[in-house]
VOLOSE-194280 format. One record per residue (C-alpha): residue in one letter; x, y, z. Coordinates in steps of 0.5 Angstrom, whole numbers, plus 500, padded with zeros to 3 digits. Layout:
N
aXYZ;...
! end
This chain:
70
m500500500;p503507498;k505512503;f506519502;k512524504;v512532503;l518535499;m519542501;h521547496;y524554498;p525560495;d533559495;d532553490;t533548496;s529542497;w528538503;e524532504;e520532511;e521526515;p514524517;v510519513;f503519512;d498514510;t494519506;e495524501;e490529505;e494528511;a501530507;e497536504;e495538511;y502538513;g505541507;c500547508;v502547516;c510547514;c509553509;s505557514;e510556519;y516558514;r512565512;t511566520;g518565521;a520570515;e515575518;i518574525;l526575523;e524581519;m521584525;s527583530;n532585525;p529590520;g532590513;d537584515;y531579512;p527583507;d521581505;d521579498;g514576497;e517569496;n514563499;a516556500;d512551496;f511543497;e509537493;i507530495;i511524494;e509517494;i513512497;n513505497;d513502504;
! end
């Protein structure tokens, strides 16, 4: 039975495969959305703590769901 993982894509052209393995694509989708939201929140906090050091370029993280055979 297939399992699913989240592959994050960041604005600096790096990618990161998240560790959790999900039983359904819907669970993985929800987790990917949470990761993107946390990325955006972190960027906003960094900009507030050191204005100008972390300019808001408007780019967000994105993700894709990958199917793995477990």
